[in-house]
Residue, then its C-alpha position, 0 to 999 in steps of 0.5 A: m487505456i495507456t498501460a504503463v506496468e504490463a505483467s504477462g504470464l510472470s513465474k518464478t521458482f526457486g529451489n521447490v518453492k512456485a514464488v510466483r506461478n502466471v501472474s498477467f495485469e496491466v497497469e494504467k498510465g496514471e494509476f495508483f495501483g496497490f498489489l496486496g498480499p500476505n508475507g511470503a504471498g510473493k509480492t517482491t518476487t512480483i515487482r522485482m521481476l517488473t524492475g528487471l532485478i531478476t529474470p523470469d522462469s517463464g512471462k514477460a514484463l514491460i515498463d512504459g512499453i519497455d522489457p527490462q530484461k532486454d533493453p534494461i538500461h532505458a527501462k531502468m529510465k522511466m522507474g523509480v523504486i523504492p524498496e522496503f529496506g532503503n539503499v542509501y549510502v549512510d556515510l553521504t550527506a542526504k544531498e550528497n545521495l540526491h547528486l549521486a542519484g541524479k548522476f545515475y539517471g544522466m540530469s545534469k549539475k543544474e539539474r540535481e541541484e534545482r531538484a535535490s533542493e526540491i526535494l529537500h524542502m519537500m521532505e521537510l530535510k532542510g538544515r540536515e541536508n549536510d549531515a550524513v546519513r548514518n545519524f538519520s532516523k528510520g523515518m529520515k532515512q527513508r525521505v533521503n531513499i524515496g528522493c533519490a527515487i523521486i529525483h529524476e521525476p520518473p514515469v512510474l514509481f515502484l514502492d515495495e512496504p514503503t511505511s514498514g516500520l515508521d513512526v505516525q508522521s513519517k508515514r503521512l509525509v510518505v504518503r503525501i509526496v507519493t500523492k503528489m507524484k501521482e497528482k504530477g501524472s506518475t503511476i503509482f504501483l504499490t506493493t503492501h500489506n497495510i489493508q487500510e493502506a491500499n484501501e485509502l489510495c488505491e484506485r485498484v488492488g490485487i490480490i496475491h496468494k501463494g504466487d496466485l493473482v486471485a482477484i484484481d478490482r476496484p477496493e469497493k468491487l471487491r468488498n461487495t463481492f461477499d456477503k452485505t453483511q454490516s457491522i455496527e461499532v459502539s462505545i456504551e457508557g456504563e454497565f452493559d449486558v450483551d446477551m440482550l442484543h443477541n437475537d435473529h438479526v444479530n449474527k456476532i458481537e466482538r469486543s475491542g476495548d471499550k467497543l462492541t462491534l456487533f455484525t447484522d444483516h439489518p442494522d436499521i432494526t439493530v441501532k433502533r433495538l440498541v437505542k432502545l436497551t440502553d433508554e430502559e437501563d439508562l445508559k448512554i452511548l458515546s459513540l455509534r457508527t455502521q460499516g459495509p464490508s470491509l476490504e480486510e473481509a475480502f482480502v481474508r476470503l480471498t486469501g483463505g482467512n488463515e492470515 
């Protein structure tokens, strides 16, 4: 395995708060890695130590084999960083921001021109490239922010809650762009508390809680770490008495909108009973699907069930 990101015993304390405690892990080159945790768990502090923005109290980080504390310039040339809150220059245009970022990374004028044109097209900003960023929506500003981070096609890309607060269209565009970076060979390090996003994108996830790394594995394996209880989500047209479903096989029933979620150890028996009952009551099943243990369930259990 070729390691792109390595954390070895990283720890950081702010006053009386131990933000990160002895965190160690490795991210393989070309991997899409998710770093999950509730707000205040230590995600952003960890990513700031990895990228050299803050100095760890103990331990060290390596980016493509380079220590950002000992050789910050060389390490930063290897990475792109997309923070939760954009750091673009709002008085500059989208194109000017991209060119400025390219200059920081030592790109020639020709390289900047070619790459900026490619990114503006990719980010769906053609026609707005000469407009001041201050007039852009949050989603458009984030696109410029991402463009600045990837203009030099970094081997490692760090994203700190990149889709937080964005509209659906902007979220999809961000995901599409990051996925393309992964396909080109970049290592993606995503910090998020959006479990669904991590489940869909990441090959492995690490879960941090109160500064401690409590788990690290493939999403599927983390889901199956816990009990095999499955759920059945069903939407029924007409009045249905849920009490008829309470039996030895259904552990819990939850209602959300027009849907019922039935938690059961025996989905086959439960589905057959559900079909029989609705048929007897002359009711119509509008939708029905079974679901295995979720990454969300694993996350909640690993973080104490209080978040």
